[in-house]
N, C-alpha and C positions, 0 to 999 in steps of 0.2 A: 595524655595522662599527665597529671601534675608531677613535676620532676622529684619533689620531695617524697611522694608516695612511691614512685619507681625506685628511688634510692633506698628507701626503707625496706621495700620488699626484696631488693637485690641483696641488701646486707643480711637479712634473715635467711635467704636462700644460701648465701655463701657460708654463713655460720653452720647451718644444718648440713650442707654438703661436706664441710670440713669434719664435723662430728661423725657423719656417716662413713667417711673415707678413712679417718685416722683414729679418733677416740674410741668409737664403739668396737671396731675390730680388735683393738688392744685389750679392751675390757672383756670381750668374749674369749680371746685367747688366754687371758689370765684366769678366767673362770673355768675354762676347759682344763687347764693345767691342775686345777684343784681336784679333779677326779669326777666321781659319780654325778652325771648331769641331771638325773631324775630328781634329786633333792638339793640341787645347787641353786640357791636363791639369786646369787650374783649373776649366774648365767641366764636365768629366766628374766631377771630385771633388764639385763643388757639386750636380750632378744626383744622384749616388749618395747624398750626404748627405740630399738632399731626399726620396728614396725611403725611406731608412732612417727619417727623422723621421716621415714619413707612416705607415709600418708600426708604429713604436713608439707613436705616438699612438693608432692603432687598438687596439693591445693594451691600453694603459692605460685607454682608455675602456670597453673590454669588461670589464676587471677591475673597474673602478669599478661598472659595472652589476651584475656578479656579486655583489660584496660588498654592494651595497645591497639585494640580494634575500635576504640572510641574515635569517631570522626566528627570533629567540630562542625563540619559542613552539614551534618545531619541533625544538629541541635536546632530547634526552631528559633526564629528571630522574634516572634510575637507571642510565644507561649512559654510558660515556666518549663525549665529543663535543667540538666546538669549545669552547674555554675551560676544559675540564676539567684538573685537576691529578691525575695518576695516579702512585701509588707502585707500582712493580713489583719483582718479584724475578727477576733474570736467572739462570736455572738454569746456564748455561754459565760465567758469571763468578762465580756464587755471591755476588751482591751486590744490595742494594736500590738502585734508581735512581728519581729523581723526574723526571717529564716533564710539561710543560704543553703542551696541544694548541692551536696557534695558526694564524694564516694563514701562507701561504708568505712574505709580506713580512716577518713578524715572526720567522721561524724563526732560531734560533741554537743549534746543537747543543751547543756548549760551555756554554751557560747552561741546557740542558735544555728549550729551547723548540723543540718538534717540530711541523712542519707537518702538518696533517691529511691532506695529499696525499703525504707521504713514506711509504716502506715501513713504518716503525715507526708513524707516525700512522694509516695505513690499517688496520694490524693491531690497534691499540688501540680505534679508533672502534667503538662498539656493544658493547664488552665490559663485563661487570659484575665486581664484587669476587668473587674466587674463580675466575674464568675464566682460561684460559691463552691468550695470543695467540702464534701461531707466526709468526715473521717470517722471510722469506727474504731473506738478505743475500748479497753477493758472497763472504763468508767461510763461508757455510753457513746452516743454520737456527738461529734463536735462539728460545727459549721464555721468554716473559715472563708471570709469574703476577701478576694484579692483586691487590695487597694492600689498597690504599686508594684511594678515588675521591672527589674533590670536584668536583662539576659547577659550571658557571657559575651555575646557579640557587642552589646551596648557598652560593657565595661572595656572591651578591647578597643573600641572606637574612641571612648573617652580617654583611655591611656595614650592612644596615638595622638590625639589632639593636645593633651597635656605635654607630651614629649615634643611635639612640633612647636607648641607655643613657647616652651622654655628654651628650646634650641635657637629660635629666631631672635629672642630677646637678648642673647649674649653676644 
């Protein structure tokens, strides 16, 4: 799992756990002191927030567990997968587009960062150079021909070579 994603999730978990353990109990205690709970808006809002925080914590902890199970050895070396940079030709727009397949937390369509769980990401995962991915979108079908593929393994190998090359020159 990318370290910045792990750090981001851990920060949100810590903030929510603090709110759940310290802030919300104080709000509930203060609201209870006001008396009649049946018409106490502060009490009901604090209880609703407590339920939301508990649910969100559960989601975040599940996501952390899912991401920690990502095994780079299981990512194919010759097909598009998590971490791949894919250059495609969009036959409808008649243009080349570069996508990087990332986690949903990192996705940013404007920057070409496409989640592996998005329609485009799911369509590209498992494709090789020369294959065509048919993507169903609200505007109809798009056909994306894979022109070039750089997997996460290719990038790691290139980084190792760059690191080895610069180290030996000094």
